[in-house]
Legacy VTK file of the C-alpha trace (Angstrom):
# vtk DataFile Version 3.0
C-alpha trace
ASCII
DATASET POLYDATA
POINTS 147 float
85.316 111.572 105.355
82.597 114.202 105.560
82.007 117.920 105.962
79.036 120.238 106.337
78.294 123.176 104.080
75.151 125.271 104.051
73.437 122.822 106.394
74.104 119.804 104.171
76.435 116.922 105.007
78.770 115.892 102.173
80.429 112.447 102.123
83.553 111.595 100.160
83.140 109.474 97.051
86.785 108.419 97.270
89.460 108.527 99.954
93.143 108.273 99.177
95.208 107.177 102.159
98.864 108.170 102.018
101.745 106.418 103.812
102.183 109.278 106.317
98.554 109.004 107.484
97.219 111.922 105.448
93.877 111.244 103.769
92.739 113.062 100.644
88.979 113.105 100.217
87.306 113.518 96.846
83.761 114.874 96.969
81.098 115.452 94.324
81.243 118.998 92.993
78.612 120.924 91.080
80.410 123.571 89.021
81.758 124.037 85.534
80.631 122.927 82.102
80.146 119.335 83.330
78.876 119.591 86.933
78.370 115.795 87.102
82.133 115.417 86.568
83.223 118.159 89.020
85.011 117.391 92.270
85.919 119.091 95.525
89.182 118.131 97.217
89.731 118.112 100.982
92.491 116.577 103.055
93.199 115.694 106.649
96.587 115.143 108.200
96.791 112.888 111.263
95.467 114.682 114.328
94.470 117.802 112.399
91.210 119.220 111.079
89.834 118.756 107.566
91.224 121.375 105.165
90.835 122.550 101.578
94.223 122.581 99.802
95.412 125.996 98.724
97.732 126.425 95.737
100.016 128.723 97.691
100.777 125.992 100.270
102.132 123.389 97.858
103.877 126.051 95.750
105.770 127.329 98.803
106.545 123.741 99.744
108.121 123.168 96.316
110.210 126.317 96.781
111.468 124.974 100.125
112.314 121.634 98.506
114.116 123.501 95.709
116.320 125.321 98.240
117.521 121.946 99.543
117.724 119.905 96.338
117.370 122.120 93.272
117.971 119.487 90.591
115.590 116.862 91.969
112.882 119.442 92.689
113.108 120.734 89.120
112.793 117.135 87.858
109.731 116.650 90.075
108.200 119.909 88.847
108.838 118.767 85.270
107.118 115.470 86.055
104.105 117.358 87.439
104.007 119.675 84.412
104.248 116.793 81.927
101.505 114.953 83.806
99.034 117.458 82.367
99.297 115.855 78.922
98.834 112.318 80.288
95.839 112.902 82.582
92.294 113.002 81.249
89.123 114.585 82.565
86.475 112.388 84.105
84.379 110.914 81.300
81.264 110.157 83.369
79.794 110.261 86.850
80.916 106.633 87.268
84.448 107.506 86.169
84.490 110.296 88.764
83.330 107.865 91.469
86.203 105.463 90.647
88.649 108.370 90.508
91.544 106.237 89.263
94.886 107.991 89.596
97.470 106.478 87.267
100.271 109.056 87.317
100.958 109.124 91.047
101.731 105.501 91.799
104.457 104.594 94.308
106.674 103.400 91.464
106.383 106.649 89.489
106.993 108.829 92.560
109.862 106.739 93.960
112.624 108.787 92.236
111.436 111.895 94.110
111.150 110.435 97.654
114.313 112.224 98.806
112.325 115.476 98.620
110.156 114.226 101.505
112.973 115.333 103.843
112.195 118.981 103.097
109.106 121.143 103.491
105.780 120.145 104.980
104.227 118.015 102.235
105.328 114.654 100.873
105.708 114.128 97.132
102.802 111.652 97.281
100.502 114.378 98.580
101.603 116.981 96.038
101.447 114.463 93.170
97.959 113.221 94.037
96.739 116.760 94.542
98.054 117.902 91.163
96.626 114.863 89.355
93.200 115.511 90.900
93.391 119.198 90.045
94.249 118.381 86.433
91.214 116.084 86.183
89.072 118.831 87.667
90.442 121.572 85.397
90.048 119.475 82.244
86.325 119.186 82.928
85.889 122.828 81.981
86.726 123.536 78.356
88.557 126.730 77.439
86.254 129.506 76.283
88.874 130.897 73.896
91.503 128.200 73.209
93.645 130.560 71.097
94.765 132.570 74.154
LINES 1 148
147 0 1 2 3 4 5 6 7 8 9 10 11 12 13 14 15 16 17 18 19 20 21 22 23 24 25 26 27 28 29 30 31 32 33 34 35 36 37 38 39 40 41 42 43 44 45 46 47 48 49 50 51 52 53 54 55 56 57 58 59 60 61 62 63 64 65 66 67 68 69 70 71 72 73 74 75 76 77 78 79 80 81 82 83 84 85 86 87 88 89 90 91 92 93 94 95 96 97 98 99 100 101 102 103 104 105 106 107 108 109 110 111 112 113 114 115 116 117 118 119 120 121 122 123 124 125 126 127 128 129 130 131 132 133 134 135 136 137 138 139 140 141 142 143 144 145 146
């Protein structure tokens, strides 16, 4: 997977292929307190162009899922929230290149598969996206942790 920005071609360091044909690309970033640990996330659904995920898209998708299966969606949202405590920031450039995702395995997401019937995104996509975002966010320490 690749994209061009400011005349430079960027190649993914990791591609995550999902069962529905969607591919999530992880690219080297350059921001934050640890720029060597930063990532950019892009994705491409089958037959569509490469896109940058927007928070509003998956949030609306969860709201749609909640309209159809409130209890299971709330369980899934709880799983995503609790994932924050289990996921760690990248520890090195090599760790970022491996980009191991341990919280969004098929087995761990299996209880939520029914939600794939509703909305645009599959639970695999949302789960992987959130796990990557957590890794990215944890690379930048809080300036004032008491807030």
